[in-house]
C-alpha positions, 0 to 999 in steps of 0.5 A: 246491537249484534252479538256473536256467541261462540261455543262448543255447546248449545241446547238443544243442539248439543249439550254436555252440561250447563254451558249448553243450557246457557248458550241455548238461552242467553241469546234467545233472551237477548233477541227478546230484549231487542238485539240481534244475537247469533250462535256459532258452534261445531256441526256435531252429529246430533239428532237436532242436525238431522231433524232440521233444515239447513242452508249453506251460508258460506264455504271457505278454506283454511289451514292448521299448520301444514294441513289445509281444510275446507269448512262450510257454514250452515244456517238453521233455516226456520229460526227454531231456537229464537236466534240465528244458529250457524254450524261449522262443518269440517269433514273428519274433524268436527262432524262427530257423534260426541262433543268432547273426548277425542285424542285430537280435541286440541286440533278440533278446538283450534280449527273451529276457532280459525274457521269462525274467524276466517268467516267473520273476516269475510263479512262486509260489516263487523258485529258489535260484540264477539262473546266467547264461552269457555276455553274451547273458544279462548284463543279467539281474543288473542287471534283477532288482536295479534294474528296478522291476517285478522287485523281488520277484526282487532277493533271488535270488543270481545267478552269471555265467559268462564263456565268452569275454570278447572278446564283450561285447554292446555297446549304444548308450545309445539302446538302453537304452530296451529295458530295462524302467523302471529306477533311472536313478541306477544307470546306471553299473552298465550302462556301460563305455567310454561305452556299455551293456556287458552283460558288464561289467554282469554282472560288476558286478551278479552276486553271483559271477563265474567264468570257465571256467579258473583261468589265463583268470581271471588273464589277464582282468586284463591282456587282456580287450578293454578290461575289464582295470581292471574285472576287477582291481577285482572280483577279490574275487568272481571265480574260475576253475572249469575246465570238465569234459567229458561222459563220456557223450558223449566216451568211446572205449570206448562212443562209437557214432560211431567205427568201433572202440571202445577204452580205455587198455588197448587204445589201442595196437592199436585206435586205429590201426584208427580211423586207417586208416578215417579215412585211407581216407576222406580219401585219407591215408597211415595210416603217417604221423603225422596232425595234426588241427585242429577248430574255428572258423576265426577269429583268436582260434583263430589259424586265419589262421596255419594255411595257412602253417604247414601248407605250411611243415611239409609242404615242410620235412618232405618230406611225412612228415606228414598234416594234416586240418582240420574247421571254418568261419569267415572266408572268406579262411581257408577259401579258403586252406585249400581251396587247399592240397588242390591242392598237397598231395594225399595229405597234406592234407585239409579239410572246411569246416563242422561235423560232430559225427560226423566230429569224433568219428572224427577224435579217435579216428583222429588222432595229434595235435590242434593248438590254436594259439589266441590266446585260449582261455578253457578249451578242450574240444577238448584234453580230448576229444583226451586222452580219445581218446589223441590228443596235444594240441599247444597254445599256452600260454594260458588253460585250455590251460595248466591242462590240458596238461603238455608232454612235456618235463616230468615225466610230461608228455603234450602239446606246448606252445608259447609264441607264436601264430606260424607258426614256433612251430607248425612247431616244434611239428609237428617235435616231434610228427613226431619223437615219432611216428617216433623215440620210439614207446614214449614216445608209447604211454606218453603216450596211456595216461597222458592217457586216465586223467586225470579231466576229468569234470564231477563235480569242476567241479560240486562247485566250482559248488555251493560257490559257490552255497552260499557265497551263500545257505546 
């Protein structure tokens, strides 16, 4: 089976969040399962672009309303990622340093999709599946069905994966002119809430739709930023497929980015060595429990609650706990988190930005990972932490429900709480601190247990293959 993945991110080429991790792993494991998977994404100006060799695969010309542009498809020469990787270059539009955040992002998204479909239309054969990821590629299912020039592609099944439904790519109807000539009787298949909504359009037009966990799929029927009625109506073609994690990248037994390698059999002794190295780096006490936060400092991650929650915990527990934060996002939250370093030296540290190597050292050295998310479609961080024997402390939402069992339940290995609030976070911290100081035996059991849980991609890949098979074979 030939599967074409369309995405704006793919680790390690360009990554802003979990979308990049998924698109960097899913096709690799589909290839391992005996299929032919490839990824098509924009040519962002990243280190990966300049560090690797490329061949020109195709050159074409297309238009965005009355603006004509040339595009080039280049292919990574040595198959370094385990699948064929193609980048789309549109000079002045896609060849930029950042993935998102430009005033003309809508034009960038639409031009990328047009270039990809134009190229696919030149192929002498048809792929078996076109798999689109998030709203940046959400117009593709509509365009290959109802844009006149792409009629040859209309029979190709499309699958659309929603990684986060909060972001939908809204476009005014005046921007509908960017879409190649289409059957105007089908305008309702682009529209939601009076505007063109690429995510809603993909839900309407894709042959199958999935989210990245079972619980998040259910949540969208009552909390999806205005699309609740749509998900209720289309529920028959929607399903949840839990993300996996790439064991080639996230494995403490082989991870070259951590100080000391270990596994479930050696975690009790070796993890402490990683913790000591991490604490030396940030002037923290390795004898105290270390709680980390890794992620975007934005509202959906409940990052705005962290400064008050950390301060309340450190005051209330008289300094018998350490916190370490790695992330970036809203300037006000960044400023508040940096201010805490002056108040709690020796118990608190923060790194603003993102550092892949540091994140690995943090998972290996921490005792607990905090994820108080308001919205978490799947969450990968909690699964990374489990691989490294770091107890996840999570709010009960989305994929966090599906992957973490509270330690109060039978053979539980995590700490769960109900509300995204300072009070619930502080209570979860107190449970973690109590576990660390008063129940070492249970903590050791939890670590060994969670490290043996299979969160690999193999199971998820088979579910995706089942979806594909149901559409065509």
